[in-house]
C-alpha positions, 0 to 999 in steps of 0.5 A: 705261505697261504694260498690267499697270500700267494694269490695276492702277490700274483695279483700285485705282480700283474698290476705292477707289470701292467702299470710299468708297461703303460708307463714305458708305452706312454714315455715312448709316445711322448718321445715321438711327439717331441720332434722339434727337440729331436730335429734340433738335436739332429741339426746340432749333431750334423753340424758337429760331424761336418766340423769334425770332418773339416778339421780332419781334412785339414789335419790330414794335409799337414806333414811334419818334417822330422829330419831335424831330429836326425841331424848331428846338431840336434843329437849333439845337444846335451842337458847342462842344467844342475841336478836338484838339491836333495830334499826331505820327502813328506812325512815318515808315516803318511797315514798318521793323523795330521797332529803328528806332522810336527815330528821330523821325518826319518831319513833312511 
C-alpha cells in the first residue's frame, strides 16, 4: 500500500473517531436533559418495588398445613382410572414431505 493510501486511511480513522465521540457525547447530554422521563420512570420503579415488597410480606405470612399428605387416608388413595387405549404414533418418517403422509405408519 502506498504512503498516501495509508495516510488517507489514518485521516479517515481519526475523523470517524472524532464523529463517534461527538455523537456519544451529545447522546449522553440529551439523556441528562430529559429528566422528566427519568423522574417518571423512577417513580414507576419505586411503585413496582413497593408493590413487590408488600406482596412478599403477605406471602411470607402464609403457612401451609402439610399434615394431610402424611395421613393414612391420603396415602391409601389409589388411581382407578383406566389405562389409555393403544394408538398409532405419528408418521413412520416425520422428516418426509407431507405428501407422503397418506401412507400407513409402520408398527414396530
